[in-house]
N, C-alpha and C positions, 0 to 999 in steps of 0.2 A: 150489304151487311156492314155494320160499323163495329171495329174492335179497337181496344186499347193498344197504342203503338208500342208500348213497353212490355206489357204482360201477355198481349194477345187475347185478353178477356173480351168476351162478347158484350157489346154495348146495346145493340138493337139491330133489327132487320127491316129493310125497306121492302114492303109488299106491294106488288102492282104489275110487274112484268109477266108476260105469259110465254116467254121464250128465254133461251140462254142469254146471259148478260156478258157481252164481249168486252166491254170496258167501263171503268168507273173513275171519275175524277173528283177532287175536292178543290174548292176555290182556295186562293192563298190565305184567306182569313178563316178557312174551315167553316164558313157559315152556309155554304151551299155544296151540294154533291150532284153530279151529273152521271147518268148511265146510259149506255147504247146497247141495244138488245137485238136478238133475232126475231122479236115480235114486230119488227119494222117501226120501233119507236125509240126516241131518246126521251129520258125523263129528267127533270130537275127537282131536287128535294131540299127541304130545309133540314139541316143536320141536327138542329136543336129540338125541333117539335116532331120531325118525321113527316111533315106534310109534303105531299106531291104537288109542287107548285106548278109545273108545266108538263104536259105530255105532247111531244112533238112527233107528228105522224110522218112517216117516210114511205116510199114505195118499195124498199127492199131492206135488207139487214143493215143495221147501224153498227159499224165496227169501231168507230173513233168519235170521241168527243173532247172538247178543250175549252176551258175558260181563259180569258185574258188575265194577266197578273194584276188584279185590282180588287179591293174589297167589295163584297156584295156585287159581283159583276152583273151587268144588265144584258150581256150578249153571250151567246154560245155558238161555237163552231162544231159542225157534225160532218161526218163522212162515212162511206161504207161501200156496200155492193152496188149502190146506185151509181157509183163513180162520180159523184157530185160533191163538191165542197160548198157547204151552206153556212150562212150566218144568220142566226135567229136573234130578233130583238125581244128579249124577255120582258122588257118594260112595257110592251104594248099588247100583251096577251089579254083576251077579253072574256072568253067563255069559261064555265066552271064544270067540274065533275067531281065525283067522290073518289077518295083515296084513303088508304089505311095507314095509319101511323106506325112507326117501328115498334116491335114488341121487345122491350128490354128484358133482362132476366127476372126483374120482379113484376113484369107486366104493366108497369106504370111509367109515365113520363109527366113530369110536373104534377104528380099527384093523381093522374087519371090516364086510363087507357082508353082512347076514344078514336072515332073516325072523324076526319077533317075534310073540309071543302078545299078544293085546289083549282088553280087555273090550268086550262088545258088548251090545245091547239083548237082553232087556228091561231098561230103566232106569226106575225110578219117575218119574212125571211128573204134573202136574195142569194143567188148563186155566184161563186167566184170562179172565173176561168171556165165557162161552159165548154165541154167537149175536150177538155185538156187531159183528164186522166183516162187511161184505157184499161185499167185494172183497179180492183177494190182498193179503196183507201184504208190502209191498216193503222195509220197514226197521224194525229195532228198535233203540232206544237206551236204554242203561242210564246214567242221569245220576249226580249226586253222592249223591242219596238211594238207597240200596240197595233201598228199598221201593217205588220208583216206576219204572215202565217206560213209554217212549213208543213208539208205533207210527205209521207212515205206510202207507196202503193205497190200493188202486186205487178205493176208493169216495170218494176226495178228502177224507178225513178224517185229521186229526192227533188222536191220543188219548193221554191220560195215564191210567195204570192204578195203582191201589194194590194191591200184592201181598197186603197183610194182609187187605183186604176182598175181594180178587179181583174188583174191579169197576172201571168208568170213574170217574174223578173230574173229567175236563175234556175238552172236544173243541174243535177249530177246523177250520172248513171252508176248504179250500184251493181256489185258483182254477183248478186243473187237476190232471191226473193226476200223481201224485208221481214224481219221478225219483230224488232222493236225500234222505237226512235224516241228518245227522251232528252230534255234539257236538264243538265245537272243542277242540283240545288246549291252546290258549292262552287268554288272557283276553279279555273282552268289550270292544268299543269304549266301552261305557257304564259301565265300572267294572272291578272285579276278579272278576266272575262268568264262568263258562263260557257259551258262546253255542250255540244249537241253530240250524243252518243247513238250510233246506229248499229244494229246487228243485221247482217244480210248474207245469206249463204254460209260460208265458212270464215267470213271476215268481219271485223268490227271497224267502224269509222268514227273519227273524232274531229268535229268541226268547231271553229270558233263561233260561239253564239252571241258575240258582242254586237251591239247596234251598228248596222251599216257594213258588216263584213261577213263573208261566208268562206273564210279561209279553212282549207282542210289541213288540220294539225298532223294527223297521223292515220295510216291504215295498217292494221295488223291481221295477217292471215294466220289461220289455225288449222289444225288437222280435223277440226270437228264441225258438225252442222250447229250453228249458233241461233238460238231463238230469241235471246233477250241479253242485254248488257246494261251495266251501270258503272259509272266512274266515281271513285273516291280520290279526289285530286290531291288532298292534303297528304295522303299516304302514297300517292302516285301508284295506285293500284286499281284494278277494275275487276268486276265479277261477271261471269256469263252463265247463262242457263242453256242446257242443250236441247235441241229438237230431235237429234237422232239417238240420244241416250237420256238417262234420268239423273245426270250429275250436275253439280254446281262447281264451277272452277274459278279460282282466284289467280289473277295474272299480275305481272310486273309491267307497269305502263311504259317505262323506258326501254326495257329490253324485250318486251313481249314474251316473256317466259312464264310458263305455268308453274305457279307456286304451291297450290293446294287443290285437292279434290274433296268435296263434301258430298256424302251419299245420304239418302233418306227419302227422296221422292220416287214415285213409281210410275211417272209418266213425264212427257216432255214439259220443260219449264218455260212458259210463255211470258213470264213477267219477273223482273228483279229490279229493286229499288232500295236505295239507302235512306235511312231516316234523316230528318233535317240536321241533326247533330252528328251524323256520320258513325255513330257507335253501333248501329245495328243495320242489317239489311234484310229485306223480305223477299221470299221467292214464292211464286204462284204456279201451280203445276195442273196438268190435265188429270192428275190423280184426285183432284177435288180438295187438295189442301193447300194452305198457306203456311210457310215455315219462317221463323225468325231466327237469324243467325248473328251472334255477337261478333263485332269487328273491332274490338278494343281488348287491351290486356287487363284492364281494371274490372272490378266487380260492377255489374250493371243490371238493373231490373231483377229478373229471376235468376240471373247467372252470377255465380259467387266464385 
């Protein structure tokens, strides 16, 4: 489902999955979207027309998808309950199948509501680090180096993979089962490098996401079970979503102190993310809702 990032208004719905959608990603130019589902498939969509461009069949639930940071990316990484990290070459998909376009509020896209043809599996792919993961892959992150992928899995391991060697180059043991693992859209509190933020157990971890380094900036332990985390480095604050409760918490990065509690969800909060300009953050919950929260003092969007 596509929504307006400022107002939350519904733009359209991608129809095609036959099971729960565990993760959705948009390419850096917002031209493509990828989804991973319990129906054992990952799908790639054209965000402008709603066309289902590729359907990638797996042998188990797909929990994670990731595009490299490049316009109109031609490859996609997937992972999940197969415990396999795969790279798909989207430029070499050959066969076609039918897919339904998104249904916007007025029922029309570019003047017509229609069914579109789409490319589908088989799509060439290869596995990275066969046999490495011993738990479900929950998250995949493509950092600033297009040759390095980061995974977080239920075996409580954070791993860095070199795509050229197709093998692990570093690991870090987390203190609990991973909830979320995301690269920040803004800069690190320790400089001008991106930061990798991980929620695992009752702790959050912040790593240097800069090319060629895997330095651990900070670990902050909390009294709560943490399902998700997002960092706002300019304000030196971060936001967490709980798995043991239904609350969103705002924290001071430097002192690790809890600053604010926001209530409204009625289920665990599995996802939290800041907008590119940092003035909003969104939370996604098991209660079936996504909520937008203002993170600035000025008027913004619907907030006055």
